[in-house]
N, C-alpha and C positions, 0 to 999 in steps of 0.2 A: 505493500499500499504505499502511494506515495506522498511527501509531505504535503500539508495543509497551504494553498497559496495566501499568503498574506496572513495579519492577526486574526487568531479566532476568536469570533462573535462568544461573550461568556456570559451566561444568563446572570452572574456576580461578578464583581470585581471592586477589588480595590486602590485608593492611592498609594503610590508611595511618597518617600519623605520629601522629594523634589515636585513633587505634584504628578505627576505623570500615570497614567492607568495600569496598573500590574495587572496582565493575562492572569484570567481564569483556569488556565489549563497551556500545558507546555504546546510548543511549537511544532514537534514532531512527536510521531508515533512510537509507542514503544512494545515491543514484542512480549505478551506476560504468558507464563506458565497457567493453564486454566485452573490448573490446583494450588495454584498460587491465589485463587482469587477467591475473597472470603464476600459472601451476598450479606446484604444488610436486609434483606428482602425475604418472608420465608413465601412462597407459591401456592397458593390454595389447592387444595386437592383434587385431581382430575384435570387439572391445566393441560395435562400432556395429551389428554382427550378433545380439546378445545379447538378449532376451527382456525384460529390466531397462530395456536403452536403449528397446528400443521401445514399452514403456509411458510412459517418461516422455516421448516424442516425442508419444503420445496424451494424455498427459495436460496437455502446457503447448498440446497446439493446442486441446483441449475447454475447459479452466477456468483456463489459465493458471497460472503458476508460485504452488505451494503454498509451496514452504520455501526461504526467500532462502539465498543462499550466504553461507557467511561470507569473510570478507577481513580482511586486516591490512596497514594504511598501509607501503610499501616505506619505508625509513629514510633515503632518498635524496632524498626527498621531489620527485621528477618525476611523481609523479599516478600512478605505479603501485603495485599492490594485488598483493599475495600471496595466492592462494589455499589457505584452509586445508580447505573443507569444502564440496562439490557440483561436482564436477569432472566428472561426468556431465552435470551440470544445464547448466553452461556448454559442453558441447560440443555438445548440444541446440539451446542460443538461438544459438550460431555457425550451425550448420547449417540454422534456420529462420529467419538471417539478422536476429534481432534484435539492435539494437547497443549498448543501454544494459540494464542490470537493479540494480532496488534490491537490497542487499546489508544483512547483518547485520555492520558492523567492532566487528572483538576488539580490545582494550586491549593481552592477551599475547600476546608472540611466542610461540606451542604451538602446533603440528599437532595438536592433541586430534586424536581421531578421535569425532568427534561421534556418528556411527552406531552407536557399538559396543554400546550395550547395546540397540538396537531389539528388540523380543519379538516375532518375525514371528507375525501373525494365523494364527490355529487356524483351520480349513476351518468349523468350524460358527457361530464368531463373525464369518467374514466371510457365511457365511448370512445369520446375521441380519439384519447392516449393510445388505447387496443386498435382501432383505426388506422392512426398514424405509426404505427410500431409495426402493423401486416402489412401497409403501402409501402415501407423498407425494409421487405422481406423477411419478417419474422412471423413466422408459422404461427396459427394457435397450438398449436401441441405444445411450441416452446413457450408461450406465453402462460398455456395455462399449467407447464411443468412447475414457472417460477412463482406462480400464485397461489399454488395447490389447489387449483380449480378444476372439471371437466373440461373436456374440450369443447362439449357441445353450449357450455356455461356459455365460453368467452366467443362463439358463435353467434349466441344467440345476443351479447352486448354486444357486439360487432355491428348486428343489425337493430339497433336501439330505437336508432330516428326512422328508419323506414316507416315512411305512411305517417311521418310527424311534420307538422305544417312548421315553415324557419320562424312564425311568431312565436309559436307557444316552444319551440325548442331554445329559442334564446330568452324567453321567461324563466324557463326551469333549467336555464344550464347552472346556475349555483344552488340549489336546491336539493337536498337530504329527500328526492321524490322516490317511493318505492317502482320498482321496475314493473310491477303488475301496473301500475297509474298507466303506462304507455300503452299496454295493452289494450286498455278500455281505450285511451285518446284516440285511435287507431279507426275503432270504429265510426268517430265522429269526422265531420268535414273542416278541413282546414281553421275554419274563419269560427266554428265552433270549437275546436281546440286552444285559440287563443283566449277566448270568452271562458271556457274551462280555469286553464292556467289562471287567470286573471282573479276569478271566483276563488280557486283556492290558495292563490298567495294573499290575496286580504284576508281571509279567516287564518289564514295561516294551518292548513288542514292540508296532508299530501296524502292521508290514508285512501287504498281502493275504495274501501267504504263510502266515501265521501265521491269521490272519481265515480263509483257506479249509479248512485242517487243521480248525480247531475248527467250521467247517461238517460238512465230513467225519467227526466224530465225535459229531455234534448226533444224538440219536435223534428219526423219522419224527413221532413225534405234538409233538415242538417246532420243528419246522418251520411254517412262515406259509402255506406253500404245498407241500402233500404231493406228493410225483412223482406224474405221473399216467402212462397208461400210452405217454400219444404223446407226452410230452417227456424222449424217452430220457436227456438231456444230464446230468437232475437225477437219476437213480439214483443210489442209496448206493454206496459204492467195496466192493470185493468185499478178501475177506481178506488178499489180497496187495499191494492199495493200501494196504491199513491198516497193514500192519506192513512197509512201503516207510515209510512216513510216521513210523511207530515208530522204524524205525531211524534217520531225517533229524533228529527232536527229539534223541535220544540221543546223537549226533554236534553236535548244536546248542549242547546243553548242556553238552559237557564242552567244547567251546570256550570257553564264555562263561565255565567254570570256572578255564581254564586265562590267560583273559586278566584275569580279575578277580583273582588271584595278584599281577600287575607294574602292573596298575592305576592305584593309588593313587602311588606314588611315580613312574612312568609319567609321571602328569598330572602331579603334581607339578613335574617337570622342564619340562615344556612350557609352563606356565603359569608358571613361573618366567622361560624363556627369553621369552615372548610377551611380560611383563609388561618385560621388557629392552631388548627391539627396540622395543617400544611409546615409552616413557621415550626412547631415544634419537634417535628418529622427531620426540619433542617439541622437541628442538630446529633451530628454524629454519638457522641455521649450518651445521648439520651435513646438513639433508636438503639446502640448498644444495651443499655441498662433493659429497656424493653423486652429486647431481644432474649435476655436469660431469666426476668424476671416475671415479667407479664408476658408471654408470646402470645396471650388471645386477644390482648390489647393490641399490641403492636398491628396485627393481622388487620382489627377492626378501624384501626386509627390510617393506616394502610388505604383500604379500601377507601376511605371518607374522603382523603388527600388526593386521590387520581384520577374521581369525579372529575369528568372535562366539563361540564356544565350544567350547572342547578336544573331548567328548562329542558335539558336534551331528550333523549331517546336511549337508554343504553342499546348498544350495541351487541347484538345476538353473538356470545362465544363459542 
């Protein structure tokens, strides 16, 4: 692995006596034996069965380690390193029998959660990256191996915007909209797709259920393929079904208003709690004490600190 270009952007750094900024990491990577790395976090049971773990395994096998782990030299000077970031990657390396890894060495004793502000890739952006890779000669099989997915899944995602109007695609390009929603949108005309996308953005509701409700309320002339006699499954809903969907929407809106009344203060409290726990775990001494004396507390604290956003929907593991 080559030397990073220029100074490394540090999540936290101090000033030296002359007023210059001290880098939070060494400028060059250091090759560290995997056995010499001491984790500061206990992974939850069954993590090796999760989809994320399987994707890391596939990625390392296909293209190697992309993001180096972050370590801190142990103050004892015995050649040990405390692992600040990259616990899953280290577990995968152990599983694959890899004995050493190039690491980014921190100079601050801080267990900062490096991936805390990572933005998840929206489906439209993922589609465009896959299409660009295929256009450059990368086969769907290679992409599937690198991401730990089925080849059929890669091909389906490469066709995500087939039948989707440019206006709707542009509106949803940065939204974490489930892939099944695009299947619903294809059954509408391009103009109606843009209207539905605008409604979903306005309500901040990108669920498949909401998309199907909007499809049911779509006039026949705004459907991409008007239902024929041989396609019974696409017949428009009857009055009873529409009335039931209207009642469900009224109930949903009532619940949303009820939540909105207390959302602000609850979100503030939860944000403060998460911030305090993250700052607490930023002290390596506290983390070590908890790992030896209150392991169950440490596990729960780490889960709280790793919450990416209070208002977000947790990603399936």
